N, C-alpha and C positions, 0 to 999 in steps of 0.2 A: 427415509432410507430403511430398507428391510434387509435383514441378514439372518442366517440360521444361527441358532444357539448351539452350545456344546451338546445339549440333549438331542437336538436334531442330527448332529454329526454322529453321535453315538448310536442313534436309532438306525441311521444309514449303514454304519459300520457293522452293526449286528446282522443286518440283512445280507451282507456280502458273503459270509461263509455259507449261509443257507443256499444262496443262489449258486455258489461254486460247487457245493455238494450235489445239487440237483442237476447241474450241467454235466458234472463228471459221471453221474449215473445215466443220464440220457442227453446226448449232445443236441437233440431236437429241442430241448428246453432252453436254448441259449438266450431266447428273448426274455427269460425270467430275470436276468440281470438288469435289463432295461426297465422292467416293471418295478424292480426294487428301488431304483433311482427315482423313477417317476412317482412312485408312491410316497417316498420321503419328501420330494419336492411339493407334491400335492398337500401333504400334511403341514408343511411349513406355510404354504400359501393360505390354507384354511385357518391355521392359527393366527396368521396376520390379519385375515379378514375378521376374525372374532375379537381381535385386540382392541384396546382403546383407540378410537379413530383419531387420526391426526387432525382432521378438519374440525373435530369437536373440541380440540385442546385450546383453551383460552387461558393464557398465562399473563398475569399482571405483575409488574416489577416496580418496587419502591426503593429508591436509593437515598442514603443520607447526603446532606449537603457538605458535611465535613466530619472528620474523625480526629479526635485528639490523639497525638502520638503517645504510644504506651498503652493505648486501649484498643479494644476490638470493636469495629463497626459491623454492621450487618445489612445485607440487601435482602429485602423481603420479597419472596416469590409466592404468588397466589394462583392456584389452579381453580378456575371457576367451576361450579357444579355443571354437570351434563346429564344426559339421559342414559349414559352407559350403565348396563345392568349388573356388571360384575365388579368386584373390588380390583384395584390396580395399584401396583407399586412403581413409582417413578424414581429414577436415579438422576440427580441434578449435579452439574458441575459449572461453577461460575468462572468464566474466562476473564482474567484480570491482567493488566500490564502496569508496571511500576515496581517499586521496591516493596513487595509484599510477600508474606509467607505463602508457600505453595498451597493452592486450594485443594480441598478434598471432595470426593464424591459423596453426597449425602442422600439418604433415601427419604421418600415421601409417600406414605400410604394414603390412598384415597378410597373411601368406602363407596359402595354402590350408589349411584345417582347423587353424589355429593362432591365437594371440592376439598381443598386443603391449603394450608399455609406453612411455609418453612422459611427460616432465616438462615441465609448463607453468610458465613463470617468473612469479613475483610480485615486482615491484621497487617497494618503497615509497619515497616521497619525503619522508615525515615520520613521526614517531612517532605512535602511536595504534592504531587497529584497522582492519584490512582485512577486509571481508566478501566471502567467496567465495560468490556466489549460486547459480550453475548453470553447467553445461558444455554448450556447443552442439556438436553433431556433424552433419556432412553427408557424404554419399558418393554415388557414382554407380553405375549399373548397368554390366554388362560391355560394353554397346554404347555407353555414354556418352550416351544419349538422355534418361534419367530421373535426376533428382537427389532423393535422400531426405534428410530432416533430422529430428532429434529433440533433446530436451534431457534432461539428467540434473540433477535438483535436488540441491544440495549444502547450502546454508544453514549454512555454518560461518564462524567468525571467527578471524583470526590477529592476535596481538598484535605490534606493532612496537615494540621496546624499544631502549634505548641499547646500543651495541656494546661488549661486554666481551671481545672476542677477545684484545685485547692483555693483559688481566689474566690470561687463561688460559694464556698462553705461559710456558714454563719459563724462557726467557731473562730475562723481567722479574723472576722470582723470584731468579734468579742475580744480577742487577744489584742487587736490593734487599738480598740477603744480604751481598754483598761491599762495596757502597757504604756501607751503614749499619753493619753489624757486621763489616766486613772486617778483614784482618790488619794493615793499615797505620794503625791508629788512633793510633799514637804520634806521627805526623807533625803538624807545625803546621797548624792549620786544620781538623783532623779532629774537633775537639771541645774542650771546656774543662773537662769533669768528670773529675777524677782517678780512675783505676781501679786501677792497680797499678804496681809497679816491675819492670823487667826489665833484664837485663845488656846493656850497650851493645855494639852490633855496628857495624862500618863501614857507612856509608850512612845511619845514623840522624842526626837533627838534634841537633847538639851543644848547642843552646840548651835542650834538655830534660834535660840531664844534671843529676842531683841530687848536688851536690858533698858535701853533708853526709852522706847515706847512702853515697856512694861511699867517703868516708874511713872510715866505720864498717865497711863490708864489705871494705875494701881492694881494691876493684875498681870500675871505672866502671859505674854503673847509671843508667838514665834513666827518666823518668816516661812512663807510658802514659795516654792520655786517651780518653774515649769521647764520642760525640756525644750531646748532651742529648736527652731524650725528654719526652713528656707535654706537648707544646705544641699549642694549638688551631690548626687549619688550616681556614679558612672558604673554601669555593668559592662565589663569588657570580656568578650568571648574570643577564645582561641579557636579558630575554625580549621586548623591544620590537621595533618593526618593522624596525630595521636588522639585527637578528640573524636575520630571516627570509630574507635574500638567499641564494640557493643558490650553493654553491661545490662543484664536482665532483659535482653532482647532489643534494646534501642541504644543508639550511640551515646557516648559520654556527653557530647554537645547538647543533645536533647534533654538529658538529665539536668544539665546546667541551666538550660533555658526554662524548663518547667519550674525549677526552684527559684530562678531569678524573677519570674513573673509574679510569684507570690510576694517576694520581697518588694518588687516594684509597686504593687498595689498598696502594701503596708506603708511604704515610704511616701507615696503620693497622698495617702490618707492622713499621714502625720504632718504634712505640710512641706516636705522636702521636694526637691527637683530630681528627676530621673532621666538619665541619658543612656544610649546604647552605643557600644563600640565593638566592631568585629575586625579581626586581623588574622593573618597567617604570614605568607611571604610578602604581602602588601596590606594596605588598608582596604578592607572590604566594605565597611559601613561605619558611618558616624552620624548620630543624631544628637542635637543639642539637648541638654537637660531641660525638661518641661515640668510644669507643676499642675496639680489638680487631678482628681480622679477621672475627669473627662478625657484626659490625655492618655489613659491606659490603653484604649484601643489603638492609638498611634504607636505605643510601645509594643503592643502585641504584633502589629503589622511589621514593625522593624525587626523583631526577633524572628518572625516567620521568613523574612528575606535573607537571613543568614544561611548561606548555602554551605555544602560540604566541599572541602578541598583536600587534595592529597599532597600539597606542597609542605616542605619543612617550614616551621614558624620562625620568622625573623623577629626575635624579641627586641633587638637593638633598635630597629627601625620603628616597630609598632609602638613601643612604650615611649620612645623619644617623641614621636608624633603626638601621642596622647598627652604627654607632659606639656608640649608646646600649645596644644589647643585649650587646655584648662587654665584659665586666667586667675581663678581663685581656688582657695583650699577646698578640697572635695574628698569624699569617701570613694575610693576606687576599689572595686571588687573585680578581681581578675580570675576568670575560670580557665584553667589550662591544665597541662600535665607535662611530665618529663620522664626520661628513661633512667638516667644515671647522673652521677656527679659531673662527668665530663661534659655532657650535653647541656648541663644546667649552669655552667660557668657564666655564659653570656646572659642567661636569664637572671642570675643573682645580681650581676653588675647593673643591668637595666632596671631591675626592681629597686635597687638602692637609690637611683636617681629619682624615681617616682616617690619613694617613701620619704625623701628629704622634704618634699613639698606637700604631700597629701597623706591622709590616713589610708593605708593600703591593706587589703585583705587578699591573701593568696589562697584560692580554693582549688582543691584537687579531689578526685574521687578514688577512694581506696578500693582496690581489687581484692576480694576475699580469696581468690584462687591462690595467690602467693602465700598467704598465711596458712591456708589449708594444706598446701604442699609441704610447708615446713613442719606443721603439726602432725601430719599423717605418719603413722608407723610404717617404716620401710619394710618391704618384703623381698626386695632384691637390690642389687647394687645400683641399678638405674634410678630407683626411687631416692637413694641416698644422694646421687649426683644432682637430681632435680631439687632436692631440699637444700643443698648447699648453694646452688645458683639462685634459688628463690630467696634465701636468707641474705645473699649478697645484694640483691635488688632492694630488699627491705632496709638493709643497712644504709645503702646509698640514698634511699628516699629519706630516711631519718636525718642523715647528715645535711642534706639540702634544706630540709624544713628547719633544722636548728640554725643553720647559717642565715636563713631568711629572718628568723625570729631575732637573731642578734642585731640585725640592721634595722629593726623596728617594724618589720612586716608581720602582720597577724596572719597566722596560718590556720586553715580549716581543712583537715584531711579526714573525711568521713565516708562511710559507704553510701551508695546512691540513695537508698531508702531513707537515710537520716539527713540528707542534704537540706531539704526545705526547712526543717525545724532548726538544725544547726546554724543555717545561714541567718534565719530570723533572730535567733537568740544572740548571735554575734553582733548583728546590727543594733539590737536593743541595748546590748552592753556598751557599745561604742557611744550610743546616744546618751545613755544614763551617766557615763563617765565624762561626757562633754569633751570628747577627743577631737571632734571636728571643729 
């Protein structure tokens, strides 16, 4: 497609006054107006003929198979070298469908008789599928009078999956090895299952000295313990409308899933079983706890299937059903959120029934906006009103968390960036104290 640029329109507009003056001077020169228009059109066509030829444009497209939520992917577009003798600047726009951030027009400069490569960002806001439909290109002739455009059909899809970057890090494997199978397993709180006897060394807890065997061996020996394994760990996700609120660009639900996958890997590696549970107004998903690191891919697929829902969460139904499905004592980690003390009444009542049988961790994500609103120095009355309302929400949140703690529920209320580390530390504390 060829169309005139602003420069061409301006050139034509500048010729109009000249033609009008000439016609006013001599009416016989009325044809001059036609000549001005024809000259402008001829200049546009000449510039289009000198522009980068569309038939020589060879564009290659490379799309990623998947993108982790919370990260930016990229579609690589390559313009192959050609025999065009002038440098050219292309403007590219990637047409995408799905829940993604709005694409921007990006420039690509191509030198004479050469090609170029550019990466076009794809930034998903939710899990699911992003469809890359086509690539739009436009460029101008060397005179800047004609603008040419074309499209390259792509028709590919990209899967947006939960983020497992943290699982792939060697640091997490190091933490898992040392924290669960570490060398200081003889200290109190590191487990209750007897494993072996070892000779006493300064610095070891004297409460673990075995006096009977010390007398038999005629030297001080102490007991070593290991952390218990084979415990069910159920990761329960609230998929209701409150978990759709975006924090740092992605929904609360995806923050919870990303952190839970790190914990799932650690739990599987330490010998525990991990199950997935999704709920809101009804039961959306349930997978039995499984063991072994080979089962991690199954857990990842299960979390990827947790869809977004706009219904109000029914805690009474969801937690009663979960309580009925768990036949043995387990560690139940519930990722959810609430608004105020009124809406949390049924939540607290249902949590108490679960906490009576299982070790329960209540996980919520703290929104820094409320605290920033309270701490901000007011400049007008509207700011004061906002600060009072925000403080009321924070007070309600504190009351609910305190009530949950009184009935034996462990609460974890942290910002989104601190959730993975906080969740793993809480899991390790529960294991070390032998609460399961």
